[in-house]
N, C-alpha and C positions, 0 to 999 in steps of 0.2 A: 527386438523390434520396437519401433515407437508405438505409443499408444494410440495416436491418430491412424497410423496404419493399419493396426490390428482392427480398429472399429471399422475402417473402410472396407478392409477384406470380408469381414462379417456381413457388412450390408451387401456387398456385392454377392456373396455366397447366398444370403437369404433371397435376393432378386432373382437369381438363376433358379433357385430351388423353386419359387412361386411361379415362374414362367413354364419350367418343365411340369411342373403339376398342373397347371391350367390346360396346356397342351395335351397331357395325358388323359386328363377329364374329358376334353373335348373327343378324343380319339374311342374312349371307352363309351360315351354317352351315344354314339351311332347304333348301337344295338338297341338300345331302349327306343329310339326313334323308328328303327325298323319294325320292331315289335307293335308299337302304336299304330303304325300305318296298316299292317296287317290285320290288327284287331279291328280298326275302323272298316277295312275291306269285308271282312267277314260278317260283321254287325249289318252291314248295308246289304249283303247277300241274305242274311236271316230275315230282314226287313222286307225283302223282295224289291229293293230301291235299285232298279236298273240304272238309273241316271246316278246315283252315288257310286255305283260299282265302276261305270265308265269313267266317272270324274276321278276316282282314285288310281286308275292306272293310266301311266304317262303314254300319250300318243293315241289311246283308245277312241276318241271322239273322232279322229279321222281315219278310222279302220273300220270298215264294215264288218269284217269278220270278228274283230274284237267286241264290237258291239252286240253281235248276235250271240258270241259266248257269253257276255254279261248279262244279257237279257234271258238266256238258257239258265245259266248259274241261278240267277236271281228268282226265277220261277221254280226251279227244281230244289232250291235250298231254302225256301221260304218257310218260315215256321214261327208261330208266336212264342214269346218267352225270352227270358235273359239269355244272352250268349255267355258262355262260359269256356275259356280258352284252356284246354287240358295241357297243350304243349306246343311250343314253337321252336323248332330246330332252325337256327339262324342260317342265312344264306352264306356267311363268311365269319370266320374267327376275328380275332384282333387285327387290325391293318392300319398302317399309316397313310395308306393311299386308297385310291379307287377300286372297288372290286365289282364283280358281276358273278351272281351265284343263285341258287334256288333254296329257297325256305320251305319248310314243311311244316303245315299247322294243322293241329287236332283240335276240335271244337265241338261242344255240345250247345243246343238250344232247347229249352223246355226240358221235356223228359225224354228227347230223342236219343238215338244211337249215335256214336261219335261220327263227325263229318271229317274228312282228312283232305286237304288240298294241297298243291304246291304253288309256289309264288315265285317268279323270276324277279329278282331285286338288283338294283344297280345301286352301290353306294359311291357317290361321286365326291370329289374333293380331296383335301388332305387336312392335317391338323392346322396349318397355318390359315388356310381361306376357309376352313369350315366344311362340313359334310352336309350333303343332302341325300336323301333316300328317295329313290323311285320304283314304284311297283310297275312291272314292265307287262306281265302277263300272269294270268290265274288259271289254274287247271280246273277241270271238271272235278267232282268228287271222286277220290279213288278208293280203293278198298283200305281198311283200317292198317293191315299189315303190309301194304304195297309201299316200295321205294317210290320216289318221284321219277317219272319216266323222263328221257332225255330230250324228248320233244312233246310238246303240248300246245 
């Protein structure tokens, strides 16, 4: 082979590798975005900030039932101190497309016992256009050893 052909093939190969790497990085980062959104939600609940809880949930501002649950959670879960996330079980594993699932989060605040909740999550988008994470619903506190209910 001629030297310019070999160099051209190497350049094309490197470019393809970089594009695929960037797309995989985008797909893998959606889990971190989900964890960040859930952490912000439980911190708002721990502060007793009903408005921040409503703002964190997609469509909640237009739903009286959601607003009532947000106010109830904020009142029931309010406690001073730093929030520590014990565990987040994500709503979905690796996916190249949109998903809808339930995440389970266990968290502490101050010296409290663990609080466990379930969060309905939509991961919308794809690797080409990008992803966005929407929190749709949050459950009331559930028992520490309980699985997420099918409806909440």
